[in-house]
Every structure is written in C-alpha cells, then in structure tokens.
FISELUM-573074 format. One line per 5 residues: number of its first residue (from 1); for each residue x, y, z of N, C-alpha, C. Coordinates in Angstrom, 3 decimals. Layout:
<vexvexs>
NUM> X,Y,Z,X,Y,Z,X,Y,Z; ...
</vexvexs>
This chain:
<vexvexs>
1> 96.758,89.378,38.151,96.723,89.421,36.690,96.579,90.871,36.221; 97.359,91.227,35.212,97.340,92.600,34.705,96.568,92.693,33.390; 95.940,93.860,33.195,95.251,94.143,31.949,95.675,95.521,31.471; 95.792,95.666,30.155,96.135,96.971,29.587,94.877,97.780,29.325; 95.064,99.082,29.154,93.939,99.953,28.827,93.265,99.501,27.532
6> 94.070,99.050,26.574,93.518,98.589,25.301,92.633,97.367,25.501; 93.091,96.400,26.320,92.302,95.195,26.578,90.990,95.538,27.285; 91.077,96.447,28.236,89.882,96.852,28.986,88.883,97.537,28.063; 89.386,98.429,27.210,88.506,99.146,26.279,87.798,98.176,25.339; 88.507,97.167,24.872,87.899,96.173,23.991,86.806,95.403,24.717
11> 87.028,95.094,25.989,86.061,94.307,26.756,84.785,95.093,27.034; 84.933,96.384,27.330,83.755,97.194,27.696,83.255,98.044,26.528; 83.814,97.811,25.335,83.394,98.532,24.128,83.577,100.047,24.306; 84.757,100.429,24.781,85.087,101.834,24.957,86.262,102.228,24.096; 86.748,103.449,24.297,87.915,103.912,23.555,88.912,104.542,24.533
16> 90.183,104.347,24.247,91.253,104.809,25.130,91.613,106.247,24.801; 91.805,107.028,25.855,92.293,108.397,25.709,93.550,108.501,26.575; 94.701,108.320,25.941,95.959,108.273,26.679,96.792,107.103,26.198; 97.510,106.447,27.103,98.433,105.366,26.761,97.715,104.029,26.716; 97.657,103.411,25.515,97.027,102.106,25.343,97.639,101.030,26.220
21> 98.929,101.187,26.522,99.673,100.131,27.220,99.691,100.288,28.741; 98.999,101.282,29.265,98.898,101.428,30.722,98.278,100.166,31.304; 98.865,99.633,32.371,98.381,98.382,32.959,97.813,98.607,34.361; 96.866,97.759,34.713,96.277,97.777,36.058,96.118,96.345,36.549; 96.092,96.189,37.860,95.903,94.859,38.446,94.959,94.859,39.646
26> 94.302,95.994,39.891,93.375,96.076,41.013,92.381,97.202,40.776; 91.405,97.323,41.691,90.391,98.376,41.626,90.571,99.325,42.804; 90.161,100.573,42.622,90.191,101.546,43.716,89.163,102.633,43.453; 88.606,103.194,44.531,87.742,104.371,44.376,88.591,105.521,43.860; 87.971,106.397,43.073,88.745,107.453,42.424,89.428,108.359,43.437
31> 88.805,108.572,44.601,89.395,109.435,45.627,90.479,108.711,46.426; 90.599,107.393,46.241,91.619,106.608,46.944,92.531,105.903,45.945; 92.654,106.496,44.759,93.406,105.864,43.686,94.869,105.622,44.011; 95.431,104.629,43.349,96.850,104.323,43.499,97.361,103.750,42.175; 98.653,103.766,42.028,99.253,103.268,40.795,98.906,101.797,40.603
36> 98.547,101.439,39.376,98.168,100.066,39.069,96.703,99.761,39.309; 95.912,100.784,39.683,94.489,100.582,39.946,93.645,101.215,38.851; 92.448,100.651,38.652,91.460,101.245,37.764,90.309,101.766,38.609; 89.835,102.963,38.305,88.721,103.590,39.002,87.652,103.957,37.982; 86.537,104.473,38.474,85.501,104.933,37.549,84.896,106.223,38.075
41> 84.367,107.014,37.144,83.715,108.273,37.476,82.327,108.269,36.843; 81.295,108.135,37.693,79.920,108.150,37.198,79.114,109.297,37.790; 79.440,109.681,39.013,78.722,110.758,39.700,79.472,112.073,39.518; 78.828,113.093,38.957,79.508,114.373,38.720,80.109,115.003,39.972; 79.594,114.647,41.159,80.121,115.217,42.400,81.577,114.826,42.644
46> 82.037,113.775,41.980,83.403,113.293,42.184,84.350,113.713,41.059; 83.869,114.568,40.148,84.682,114.926,38.986,86.011,115.554,39.372; 86.031,116.353,40.444,87.273,117.042,40.807,88.386,116.072,41.171; 88.032,114.852,41.588,89.071,113.863,41.912,89.813,113.394,40.662; 89.175,113.521,39.500,89.792,113.050,38.261,91.116,113.753,37.985
51> 91.238,115.002,38.426,92.426,115.795,38.101,93.570,115.591,39.094; 93.342,114.765,40.114,94.404,114.519,41.092,94.556,113.045,41.460; 93.712,112.184,40.891,93.754,110.780,41.280,95.086,110.128,40.943; 95.468,109.152,41.737,96.682,108.383,41.474,96.394,107.088,40.727; 95.125,106.831,40.422,94.785,105.636,39.649,95.397,105.719,38.260
56> 95.753,104.548,37.728,96.388,104.511,36.405,95.377,104.658,35.279; 94.185,104.105,35.465,93.128,104.176,34.451,91.830,104.577,35.139; 91.050,105.429,34.478,89.730,105.804,34.994,88.708,105.635,33.878; 87.629,104.917,34.187,86.502,104.798,33.277,85.631,106.038,33.411; 85.312,106.685,32.285,84.469,107.890,32.316,83.414,107.784,31.226
61> 82.345,108.557,31.400,81.292,108.585,30.384,81.764,109.321,29.129; 81.216,108.929,27.999,81.611,109.538,26.724,81.414,111.047,26.703; 80.383,111.526,27.399,80.051,112.952,27.312,80.808,113.817,28.317; 81.725,113.237,29.072,82.486,114.038,30.042,83.406,115.015,29.310; 83.345,116.295,29.691,84.210,117.317,29.124,85.293,117.689,30.135
66> 86.535,117.571,29.715,87.654,117.850,30.621,87.884,119.352,30.740; 88.143,119.790,31.961,88.443,121.202,32.213,89.943,121.458,32.268; 90.732,120.380,32.416,92.194,120.488,32.445,92.784,119.123,32.161; 94.094,119.042,32.062,94.749,117.762,31.817,94.555,116.823,33.007; 94.559,115.517,32.715,94.407,114.512,33.776,95.687,113.684,33.866
71> 96.020,113.174,35.055,97.256,112.418,35.236,97.141,110.940,34.898; 96.004,110.514,34.365,95.757,109.092,34.142,95.303,108.852,32.711; 95.239,107.589,32.351,94.656,107.188,31.073,93.152,107.016,31.248; 92.403,107.561,30.310,90.947,107.441,30.371,90.458,106.360,29.407; 89.403,105.672,29.820,88.659,104.795,28.908,87.237,105.333,28.873
76> 86.856,105.876,27.739,85.527,106.466,27.590,84.524,105.387,27.159; 83.381,105.376,27.840,82.338,104.374,27.590,80.967,105.056,27.678; 79.924,104.423,27.129,78.588,105.018,27.253,78.150,105.196,28.700; 78.486,104.223,29.560,78.120,104.300,30.979,79.255,103.741,31.823; 79.929,104.613,32.560,81.047,104.170,33.396,80.574,103.201,34.481
81> 79.385,103.422,35.007,78.869,102.556,36.071,78.639,101.140,35.558; 78.057,101.031,34.366,77.828,99.708,33.788,79.147,99.042,33.416; 80.093,99.818,32.936,81.382,99.259,32.531,82.145,98.693,33.721; 82.161,99.423,34.843,82.879,98.910,36.008,82.171,97.675,36.553; 80.848,97.611,36.430,80.121,96.414,36.860,80.552,95.206,36.031
86> 80.725,95.413,34.721,81.180,94.318,33.857,82.576,93.847,34.251; 83.449,94.801,34.551,84.816,94.448,34.929,84.866,93.736,36.274; 84.035,94.179,37.214,83.997,93.521,38.527,83.455,92.095,38.404; 82.481,91.902,37.516,81.965,90.554,37.286,83.044,89.660,36.694; 83.830,90.210,35.744,84.940,89.458,35.161,85.965,89.092,36.231
91> 86.296,90.066,37.075,87.256,89.853,38.162,86.772,88.758,39.110; 85.491,88.814,39.454,84.926,87.830,40.380,84.923,86.433,39.767; 84.633,86.357,38.467,84.555,85.055,37.799,85.913,84.376,37.696; 86.986,85.156,37.775,88.333,84.595,37.649,88.883,84.070,38.972; 88.182,84.340,40.065,88.630,83.815,41.352,88.438,82.300,41.389
96> 89.394,81.560,41.935,89.212,80.107,42.030,88.066,79.761,42.975; 87.247,78.773,42.591,86.124,78.350,43.412,86.492,77.116,44.231; 86.008,77.096,45.468,86.234,75.935,46.304,85.395,74.765,45.815; 85.921,73.576,45.971,85.167,72.364,45.665,85.427,71.340,46.762; 84.616,70.317,46.776,84.806,69.247,47.748,83.751,69.270,48.832
101> 83.518,68.107,49.402,82.520,67.941,50.451,83.240,67.646,51.755; 83.010,68.483,52.755,83.671,68.302,54.044,83.142,67.068,54.762; 84.042,66.373,55.425,83.630,65.212,56.233,82.834,65.639,57.459; 82.870,66.934,57.775,82.126,67.457,58.922,80.721,67.919,58.560; 80.365,67.780,57.281,78.996,68.100,56.867,78.098,66.906,57.137
106> 76.821,67.187,57.468,75.841,66.132,57.698,74.916,66.068,56.488; 75.051,65.002,55.709,74.312,64.895,54.449,73.545,63.581,54.442; 72.233,63.679,54.231,71.406,62.481,54.185,71.863,61.557,53.058; 71.743,60.264,53.289,72.121,59.282,52.273,71.247,59.380,51.035; 70.044,59.927,51.178,69.139,60.039,50.036,69.315,61.341,49.254
111> 70.189,62.235,49.745,70.428,63.503,49.042,71.294,63.268,47.814; 71.067,64.086,46.777,71.854,64.000,45.551,72.652,65.289,45.387; 73.966,65.153,45.347,74.860,66.305,45.250,75.495,66.308,43.866; 75.414,67.439,43.138,75.966,67.535,41.794,77.484,67.572,41.782; 78.026,67.711,40.598,79.476,67.745,40.423,80.047,69.124,40.739
116> 81.315,69.108,41.170,82.074,70.343,41.418,81.406,71.261,42.436; 80.756,70.677,43.416,80.138,71.459,44.483,81.106,71.635,45.645; 80.860,72.668,46.423,81.570,72.873,47.686,80.558,72.791,48.809; 80.751,71.831,49.707,79.903,71.674,50.890,80.808,71.851,52.099; 80.642,72.944,52.825,81.549,73.315,53.915,81.251,72.513,55.188
121> 82.143,72.600,56.171,81.877,71.958,57.466,80.592,72.479,58.103; 79.905,71.577,58.791,78.718,71.895,59.590,77.503,72.297,58.760; 77.532,71.967,57.481,76.325,72.074,56.657,75.433,70.871,56.966; 74.129,71.091,56.999,73.174,70.001,57.230,72.216,69.923,56.043; 72.214,68.775,55.366,71.380,68.580,54.182,70.446,67.405,54.433
126> 69.132,67.648,54.317,68.124,66.674,54.692,67.844,65.625,53.631; 66.805,64.846,53.893,66.428,63.735,53.024,65.916,64.230,51.678; 66.285,63.489,50.628,65.766,63.706,49.271,66.037,65.103,48.727; 67.068,65.744,49.231,67.495,67.042,48.699,68.239,66.828,47.386; 68.073,67.767,46.447,68.819,67.724,45.184,69.606,69.021,45.040
131> 70.919,68.902,44.928,71.822,70.047,44.776,72.453,69.977,43.390; 72.301,71.037,42.587,72.833,71.032,41.230,74.338,71.205,41.169; 74.897,71.061,39.987,76.343,71.183,39.774,76.840,72.579,40.140; 78.055,72.633,40.667,78.744,73.903,40.863,78.235,74.758,41.996; 77.449,74.203,42.891,76.916,75.004,44.007,77.979,75.209,45.091
136> 77.850,76.306,45.810,78.744,76.645,46.916,77.886,76.793,48.170; 78.098,75.927,49.140,77.285,75.939,50.357,78.224,76.073,51.548; 78.107,77.197,52.240,79.079,77.582,53.261,78.654,77.108,54.658; 79.530,77.246,55.662,79.287,76.640,56.976,77.953,77.033,57.605; 77.377,76.031,58.295,76.165,76.204,59.101,74.905,76.456,58.284
141> 74.950,76.191,56.999,73.732,76.236,56.194,72.893,74.999,56.508; 71.576,75.195,56.611,70.645,74.080,56.823,69.677,74.012,55.650; 69.613,72.848,55.012,68.723,72.632,53.870,67.768,71.511,54.237; 66.471,71.848,54.308,65.468,70.899,54.784,65.139,69.816,53.767; 64.368,68.845,54.214,63.993,67.706,53.386,63.297,68.156,52.101
146> 63.651,67.490,51.011,62.945,67.689,49.754,63.251,68.978,49.020; 64.219,69.744,49.490,64.580,70.995,48.811,65.296,70.677,47.504; 65.030,71.486,46.489,65.726,71.357,45.207,66.481,72.649,44.928; 67.773,72.526,44.641,68.645,73.674,44.387,69.256,73.506,43.000; 69.160,74.552,42.164,69.692,74.477,40.809,71.201,74.571,40.752
151> 71.718,74.769,39.566,73.166,74.820,39.351,73.747,76.185,39.744; 75.016,76.142,40.187,75.816,77.356,40.434,75.151,78.321,41.422; 74.444,77.771,42.367,73.817,78.576,43.413,74.753,78.678,44.609; 74.735,79.837,45.273,75.602,80.080,46.430,74.733,80.351,47.648; 74.951,79.577,48.704,74.283,79.802,49.979,75.362,80.105,51.014
156> 75.376,81.337,51.505,76.400,81.738,52.466,76.031,81.275,53.877; 76.960,81.447,54.794,76.841,80.885,56.137,75.518,81.239,56.810; 74.976,80.247,57.514,73.793,80.420,58.359,72.503,80.676,57.594; 72.491,80.382,56.314,71.237,80.406,55.561,70.430,79.163,55.931; 69.113,79.327,56.057,68.214,78.198,56.301,67.190,78.124,55.175
161> 67.109,76.964,54.546,66.094,76.729,53.517,65.185,75.614,54.027; 63.935,75.965,54.313,63.011,74.999,54.888,62.575,73.961,53.853; 61.950,72.905,54.359,61.564,71.738,53.575,60.723,72.103,52.348; 61.004,71.414,51.260,60.178,71.488,50.063,60.402,72.672,49.156; 61.208,73.638,49.581,61.384,74.851,48.766,62.234,74.569,47.531
166> 62.095,75.442,46.524,62.807,75.260,45.258,63.630,76.499,44.945; 64.911,76.296,44.683,65.820,77.379,44.303,66.341,77.098,42.905; 66.371,78.138,42.060,66.788,77.971,40.681,68.299,77.995,40.497; 68.706,78.256,39.255,70.121,78.333,38.906,70.695,79.711,39.224; 71.954,79.738,39.621,72.687,80.994,39.842,71.965,81.911,40.830
171> 71.429,81.321,41.869,70.832,82.077,42.971,71.911,82.340,44.013; 71.920,83.534,44.581,72.837,83.866,45.674,72.020,84.306,46.873; 72.244,83.652,48.019,71.535,84.011,49.246,72.578,84.278,50.326; 72.537,85.472,50.888,73.558,85.888,51.843,73.228,85.458,53.266; 74.219,85.615,54.131,74.185,85.036,55.474,72.947,85.421,56.271
176> 72.433,84.447,56.988,71.357,84.696,57.932,69.975,84.731,57.336; 69.845,84.595,56.034,68.513,84.647,55.425,67.763,83.335,55.632; 66.439,83.446,55.654,65.582,82.290,55.892,64.575,82.183,54.749; 64.582,81.054,54.082,63.684,80.799,52.967,62.707,79.708,53.375; 61.416,80.056,53.422,60.406,79.041,53.663,59.943,78.891,55.092
181> 60.233,79.881,55.964,59.616,79.847,57.290,58.107,80.016,57.140; 57.370,79.647,58.170,55.907,79.719,58.084,55.438,81.135,57.833; 54.436,81.268,56.975,53.761,82.537,56.824,53.035,82.904,58.108; 52.754,84.183,58.272,52.147,84.694,59.507,50.636,84.517,59.422; 50.169,83.300,59.766,48.761,82.988,59.641,48.178,82.478,60.937
186> 47.256,83.242,61.524,46.614,82.867,62.785,45.145,83.273,62.740; 44.282,82.406,63.266,42.850,82.688,63.320,42.462,82.941,64.773; 41.851,84.104,65.067,41.483,84.390,66.454,40.369,83.483,66.958; 40.463,83.104,68.225,39.382,82.376,68.883,39.154,82.989,70.252; 38.260,82.403,71.032,37.885,82.986,72.318,39.055,83.042,73.291
191> 40.030,82.163,73.123,41.124,82.079,74.081,42.444,82.624,73.534; 42.485,82.983,72.283,43.741,83.462,71.699,43.734,83.317,70.191; 44.684,82.536,69.678,44.809,82.378,68.231,45.121,80.929,67.878; 44.458,80.441,66.836,44.784,79.136,66.278,45.744,79.324,65.109; 46.819,78.574,65.115,47.772,78.659,64.010,47.191,78.004,62.764
196> 47.291,78.700,61.642,46.883,78.145,60.354,48.101,77.485,59.723; 48.082,76.166,59.560,49.254,75.490,58.984,49.615,76.068,57.620; 50.890,76.270,57.394,51.389,76.799,56.126,52.002,75.630,55.347; 51.224,75.049,54.462,51.622,73.792,53.826,52.217,74.009,52.433; 52.363,75.266,52.024,52.952,75.552,50.712,54.469,75.609,50.770
201> 55.071,76.215,49.742,56.526,76.297,49.639,56.933,77.702,49.188; 58.225,77.889,48.982,58.770,79.075,48.331,59.474,78.620,47.065; 59.234,79.322,45.971,59.938,79.068,44.709,60.759,80.298,44.353; 62.067,80.127,44.266,62.963,81.211,43.867,63.549,80.843,42.514; 63.303,81.676,41.520,63.729,81.357,40.163,65.183,81.769,39.919
206> 65.638,81.641,38.677,67.050,81.820,38.331,67.528,83.258,38.536; 68.830,83.376,38.819,69.533,84.672,38.859,68.949,85.651,39.884; 68.457,85.117,40.974,67.964,85.936,42.081,69.086,86.121,43.092; 69.190,87.323,43.668,70.134,87.556,44.769,69.356,88.104,45.959; 69.604,87.504,47.112,68.895,87.864,48.343,69.914,88.255,49.394
211> 69.734,89.443,49.981,70.677,89.977,50.944,70.608,89.290,52.294; 71.481,89.747,53.212,71.596,89.134,54.528,70.353,89.394,55.366; 69.979,88.372,56.160,68.875,88.485,57.124,67.550,88.877,56.488; 67.354,88.423,55.275,66.072,88.605,54.587,65.241,87.335,54.740; 63.931,87.498,54.819,63.039,86.351,55.001,62.009,86.290,53.876
216> 61.844,85.115,53.317,60.793,84.857,52.333,59.949,83.715,52.886; 58.695,84.011,53.233,57.851,83.037,53.918,57.160,82.091,52.960; 56.973,80.847,53.414,56.261,79.858,52.613,54.773,80.211,52.571; 54.093,79.716,51.560,52.682,80.046,51.366,51.786,79.138,52.208; 50.568,79.599,52.410,49.584,78.765,53.085,49.301,77.524,52.245
221> 49.069,77.760,50.958,48.949,76.686,49.977,49.614,77.171,48.701; 50.040,76.254,47.847,50.716,76.660,46.621,52.129,77.134,46.911; 52.505,78.310,46.374,53.878,78.777,46.536,53.941,80.293,46.616; 54.869,80.773,47.419,55.342,82.150,47.333,56.385,82.179,46.224; 56.335,83.195,45.349,57.242,83.238,44.204,58.152,84.460,44.244
226> 59.432,84.217,43.997,60.385,85.281,43.717,60.913,84.982,42.317; 60.479,85.772,41.348,60.730,85.449,39.941,62.172,85.769,39.537; 62.537,85.331,38.354,63.929,85.399,37.920,64.432,86.842,37.860; 65.703,86.998,38.244,66.355,88.301,38.155,66.062,89.245,39.298; 65.243,88.851,40.267,64.905,89.730,41.395,66.128,89.937,42.285
231> 66.282,91.147,42.812,67.374,91.464,43.742,66.762,92.062,45.017; 66.968,91.380,46.130,66.461,91.837,47.418,67.635,92.222,48.301; 67.547,93.374,48.930,68.596,93.866,49.825,68.494,93.157,51.176; 69.312,93.592,52.136,69.275,93.048,53.487,67.967,93.408,54.190; 67.538,92.535,55.103,66.428,92.835,56.018,65.115,93.126,55.295
236> 64.882,92.418,54.221,63.612,92.520,53.494,62.692,91.392,53.965; 61.399,91.693,54.080,60.404,90.694,54.485,59.410,90.478,53.351; 59.370,89.247,52.848,58.408,88.858,51.822,57.441,87.865,52.455; 56.194,88.271,52.608,55.223,87.447,53.324,54.653,86.339,52.435; 53.830,85.495,53.055,53.316,84.299,52.373,52.399,84.644,51.210
241> 52.463,83.770,50.203,51.599,83.839,49.016,51.838,85.068,48.136; 52.951,85.782,48.348,53.254,86.899,47.458,53.895,86.395,46.174; 53.903,87.260,45.177,54.508,86.940,43.884,55.282,88.178,43.444; 56.616,88.083,43.475,57.483,89.207,43.128,57.943,89.038,41.689; 57.604,90.010,40.834,57.836,89.883,39.397,59.299,89.963,38.991
246> 59.567,89.569,37.776,60.930,89.472,37.253,61.673,90.804,37.321; 62.943,90.708,37.713,63.885,91.838,37.688,63.462,93.013,38.576; 62.628,92.752,39.537,62.277,93.774,40.517,63.370,93.862,41.575; 63.651,95.076,42.054,64.681,95.259,43.074,64.076,95.993,44.280; 64.533,95.606,45.470,64.031,96.200,46.705,65.194,96.523,47.631
251> 65.212,97.747,48.153,66.239,98.158,49.095,65.917,97.646,50.495; 66.820,97.943,51.425,66.741,97.383,52.774,65.437,97.743,53.478; 64.949,96.796,54.263,63.806,96.958,55.160,62.476,97.151,54.441; 62.405,96.776,53.195,61.106,96.732,52.516,60.294,95.592,53.126; 58.985,95.823,53.275,58.099,94.786,53.783,56.903,94.605,52.879
256> 56.676,93.379,52.428,55.556,93.071,51.547,54.605,92.148,52.293; 53.384,92.589,52.513,52.399,91.778,53.223,51.862,90.660,52.325; 51.108,89.744,52.931,50.718,88.517,52.256,49.804,88.691,51.061; 49.936,87.757,50.122,49.065,87.646,48.943,49.097,88.877,48.056; 50.221,89.596,48.066,50.391,90.756,47.191,51.177,90.348,45.952
261> 50.769,90.885,44.815,51.456,90.598,43.551,52.182,91.850,43.092; 53.489,91.728,42.890,54.326,92.843,42.445,54.771,92.554,41.016; 54.649,93.542,40.135,55.006,93.357,38.733,56.493,93.274,38.486; 56.867,93.256,37.220,58.265,93.145,36.831,58.924,94.526,36.715; 60.243,94.553,36.879,61.048,95.766,36.727,60.619,96.895,37.666
266> 60.121,96.549,38.841,59.794,97.568,39.840,61.044,97.883,40.667; 61.056,99.079,41.270,62.152,99.481,42.146,61.557,100.120,43.400; 61.882,99.541,44.571,61.356,100.045,45.835,62.512,100.544,46.697; 62.414,101.790,47.173,63.417,102.333,48.075,63.305,101.736,49.469; 64.241,102.110,50.335,64.297,101.560,51.680,63.029,101.803,52.474
271> 62.616,100.793,53.230,61.482,100.861,54.160,60.135,101.090,53.483; 60.031,100.779,52.223,58.717,100.780,51.580,57.879,99.662,52.192; 56.596,99.945,52.436,55.692,98.934,52.970,54.475,98.773,52.092; 54.123,97.533,51.752,52.959,97.241,50.922,51.929,96.465,51.729; 50.674,96.905,51.666,49.587,96.176,52.312,49.359,94.843,51.598
276> 48.607,93.975,52.259,48.336,92.670,51.677,47.212,92.684,50.663; 47.198,91.652,49.815,46.106,91.416,48.861,45.941,92.567,47.872; 47.049,93.175,47.450,46.983,94.238,46.444,47.849,93.848,45.246; 47.726,94.628,44.174,48.476,94.363,42.952,49.245,95.607,42.545; 50.551,95.442,42.357,51.431,96.520,41.907,51.819,96.229,40.459
281> 51.663,97.199,39.584,51.936,96.992,38.162,53.413,96.866,37.845; 53.708,96.799,36.563,55.085,96.729,36.093,55.733,98.121,36.100; 57.033,98.157,36.330,57.820,99.394,36.286,57.233,100.477,37.202; 56.949,100.067,38.416,56.502,101.002,39.448,57.698,101.344,40.321; 57.961,102.638,40.504,59.098,103.098,41.295,58.567,103.798,42.543
286> 58.912,103.272,43.716,58.421,103.811,44.977,59.578,104.373,45.784; 59.455,105.648,46.183,60.490,106.283,46.981,60.546,105.712,48.381; 61.664,105.949,49.062,61.887,105.405,50.401,60.755,105.766,51.357; 60.393,104.806,52.195,59.377,104.945,53.243,57.967,105.172,52.710; 57.731,104.867,51.455,56.366,104.936,50.939,55.518,103.828,51.566
291> 54.279,104.161,51.878,53.335,103.171,52.389,52.210,102.995,51.394; 51.979,101.770,50.948,51.057,101.518,49.835,49.860,100.725,50.334; 48.679,101.360,50.417,47.498,100.652,50.907,46.663,99.974,49.832; 46.892,100.321,48.547,46.036,99.787,47.486,46.794,99.549,46.191; 46.069,99.162,45.159,46.657,98.810,43.866,47.342,100.012,43.213
296> 48.372,99.725,42.405,49.051,100.750,41.614,49.185,100.231,40.186; 48.854,101.084,39.221,48.948,100.687,37.820,50.385,100.757,37.321; 50.609,100.299,36.086,51.944,100.256,35.479,52.565,101.645,35.337; 53.900,101.644,35.264,54.680,102.815,34.824,54.399,104.066,35.647; 54.588,103.957,36.959,54.383,105.120,37.820,55.576,105.304,38.752
301> 55.891,106.560,39.042,56.908,106.916,40.028,56.213,107.674,41.147; 56.242,107.107,42.349,55.444,107.636,43.455,56.265,107.676,44.738; 55.804,108.477,45.694,56.463,108.565,46.995,55.436,109.003,48.028; 55.645,108.594,49.271,54.774,109.049,50.349,53.745,108.019,50.755; 52.894,108.409,51.733,51.836,107.543,52.244,50.546,108.338,52.359
306> 49.512,108.021,51.574,49.565,107.113,50.422,50.431,107.700,49.320; 50.945,106.870,48.430,51.892,107.357,47.423,51.267,108.366,46.459; 52.059,109.353,46.073,51.633,110.350,45.091,52.821,110.728,44.219; 52.565,111.477,43.170,53.651,111.910,42.291,54.646,112.751,43.089; 55.944,112.591,42.805,56.961,113.296,43.602,56.744,114.800,43.708
311> 56.355,115.459,42.608,56.168,116.913,42.639,55.061,117.302,43.619; 53.947,116.570,43.567,52.856,116.839,44.491,53.256,116.528,45.927; 54.023,115.448,46.081,54.447,115.052,47.428,55.286,116.148,48.081; 56.272,116.672,47.360,57.155,117.668,47.960,56.424,118.997,48.194; 55.453,119.330,47.337,54.624,120.502,47.592,53.804,120.299,48.863
316> 53.255,119.093,49.019,52.463,118.786,50.204,53.308,118.861,51.467; 54.550,118.371,51.376,55.428,118.417,52.543,55.764,119.858,52.925; 55.918,120.712,51.920,56.191,122.130,52.203,55.015,122.757,52.947; 53.798,122.402,52.535,52.607,122.906,53.222,52.502,122.315,54.625; 52.799,121.041,54.745,52.694,120.365,56.040,53.573,121.043,57.095
321> 54.753,121.459,56.721,55.663,122.112,57.679,55.106,123.444,58.165; 54.218,124.040,57.360,53.646,125.342,57.725,52.313,125.216,58.460; 51.864,124.011,58.726,50.546,123.817,59.327,50.378,124.521,60.679; 51.355,124.496,61.598,51.137,125.203,62.875,50.854,126.693,62.689; 51.639,127.343,61.800,51.415,128.768,61.544,50.062,128.986,60.863
326> 49.718,128.102,59.912,48.444,128.228,59.214,47.278,128.026,60.180; 47.424,127.092,61.109,46.384,126.825,62.099,46.167,128.046,62.989; 47.280,128.634,63.434,47.174,129.838,64.276,46.499,130.974,63.508; 46.851,131.120,62.231,46.261,132.173,61.408,44.758,131.969,61.229; 44.346,130.713,61.014,42.918,130.417,60.859,42.159,130.762,62.136
331> 42.759,130.441,63.295,42.110,130.785,64.565,41.909,132.292,64.697; 42.934,133.042,64.311,42.820,134.507,64.364,41.711,134.999,63.442; 41.659,134.455,62.231,40.630,134.862,61.275,39.233,134.512,61.775; 39.096,133.357,62.411,37.792,132.971,62.949,37.345,133.927,64.052; 38.292,134.327,64.906,37.964,135.283,65.974,37.536,136.620,65.385
336> 38.280,137.096,64.357,37.929,138.360,63.710,36.567,138.269,63.032; 36.312,137.099,62.387,35.028,136.901,61.718,33.883,136.899,62.730; 34.089,136.226,63.872,33.062,136.202,64.916,32.791,137.593,65.456; 33.858,138.375,65.619,33.723,139.750,66.123,32.927,140.609,65.138; 33.232,140.457,63.842,32.524,141.229,62.826,31.051,140.846,62.759
341> 30.733,139.569,62.906,29.340,139.123,62.916,28.604,139.713,64.107; 29.268,139.720,65.276,28.659,140.300,66.486,28.364,141.761,66.315; 29.277,142.508,65.691,29.078,143.931,65.483,27.957,144.193,64.498; 27.858,143.367,63.452,26.823,143.573,62.439,25.440,143.263,63.011; 25.381,142.249,63.858,24.093,141.890,64.470,23.636,142.975,65.461
346> 24.635,143.579,66.110,24.315,144.654,67.071,23.794,145.862,66.320
</vexvexs>
C-alpha cells in the first residue's frame, strides 16, 4: 500500500517540504535508503546521510536547519522519533491477523476461548482458562489452569503462564518468557533448605510488553504486580511480591529482588539491580549497572553503586582511576613525615 507525503503529514501532524505527491510503500534506515521508502532523522549524528539518502521521504524535526539541498521530500514534525513510531504502529495494525484454532492444540473442555482468536498448533490450555477476544497464541505456549487472559493479547512461541495468573488487555509477551514460576523462597534448616510454598499469582495489567526470556515470579501470598503500560526488555527478572508501577520501562538484564515496590514512569538502564524490600519513587531514572541497596525518593536521576547524581558519579570515577598513583604518593608523604618527626625528636 502506498502513501503520499501529504497523507503522511496529515497523519503525524507535520508539514511537507518538497513534493506533496511523493509516494512511499516501505520503511528504511536513512543510511540504507531506497526509492519508495520513508526514513527518519532523530539523532544529529546521522544528519550527513540526509544529503545523500535515496529514500523518497524523510521525517525530520521542525528545528532542523539544512546546510544544503536534499534529494528527498521532507516531512517536518515536532519529534521525528515519535512520528515514525506512529507510522510503524499504523503499518503493523494493517497487517492481516491470523485466526482459527488448530486441531493440534490441546485445549481443556472447560476453557473459554473468545472470538477471532488464533490458537496455533501445540498450544496447551488448561482447565477453566479464559481467553479474551482477538488473542494470538503461538506454537508451544502453555497456559496453566485458571489463567485469565484479556482481549487482544499476544503470547509468542514457548511462553509459559503458570496456573491462576491474570493477564490484561493488549499484553504482548515474547518468546521464552515465564509468568508465574515460583518465587525464590527457602527457609534454612539443619540439613539444608525447606521450600516455602508460593501460593500467590502474577497480575499483569493492560498494555504491558514483556521481552524474550523474561521471568515474573508468582508471590508467596497475594500477587506480584506489573501495572499497566510497563515495558520490560529481554532477560529481566521480577521477583516475588514486587509491584512495578505504571509506564515504567526496564532495559535488558535488570533484576528486581522480592517485595520491592517500584513507582510509575521510572526508567532503568541495562543490568540495574534492586535489593529486596525497598521502595523506589516515581520518575526515578537509573543508569546502566546501578546497584540500589535502599529506598529512593521521587524525581531523581542516579547512577552507580550505591546510586548518586551523575555529575558526582563521574567525578568519583575520575578519582577512582587515580587511586594507585594517589596511594603511592600518600606512602611517600608518610615516609617523609616519619623522617621529619625522627629528625625533630633527635
């Protein structure tokens, strides 16, 4: 399907600079542009590609100043990154969706399957499961007894949802993720460890997306919560009894220990680790590999272990690199000081 520059500008609330009738039918990175493709320019490091790209249309920010003529039609918008996201969502929504239930799926007679669902071969759906309308469930997904899944949710291949868990509307869970495995609960005894039964569930609210091979553990009692709008990257670990606030995002390999409460609109970089039984406020931004041992209040940007303000952190790192030289210097000064004391006493 083709779209003109004028149609695109109307959709993303932008303005055309060039030929209104230029058409595109695909997407391409600006450095790999080709005729009939639309690209975007959001990072200034890629600006030089704008003057040589073969893409037919390029989305650019309103404040971009051209240094020379460009070979393409521009669509100026407040945010090129947000505009291309809108267009990609439109493109994705226009793809035909699979429907139908495979005869090779194993579905309990007591399960309730909504309308216009796709249930692929080798899916296993347990007793008293409820699947909402428009869901897409791909091969080798296992859904345990009593699970409830909302409308328009997508479970990709090899996802496992343990018994009793609840998934909201428009949830996307990527391949290999596990929802509702036992929390890590063991009590030491004289001979080893006694397992503490994890009798709670996991509740995932609407519009959550969970990356591949991510785990969200069931609670000891009650529920582990992933609130609406949360986005989790691949290989994230959410331990039992945690509560992840609305619209929080976490990059790959973040680990959240048990019974921790994370506020809304937080952003955690890769490999951030949070201790258990702590509270993180709203709009907390943690740089990659930060280790958090205690509570953090609202509206903070921190990095490091323990976390500190970025400016202080980078100053500290500069000092840390000089520690061997500083240590040697201190030893020399101590020797000189000892020598001077000896001479004065003499």
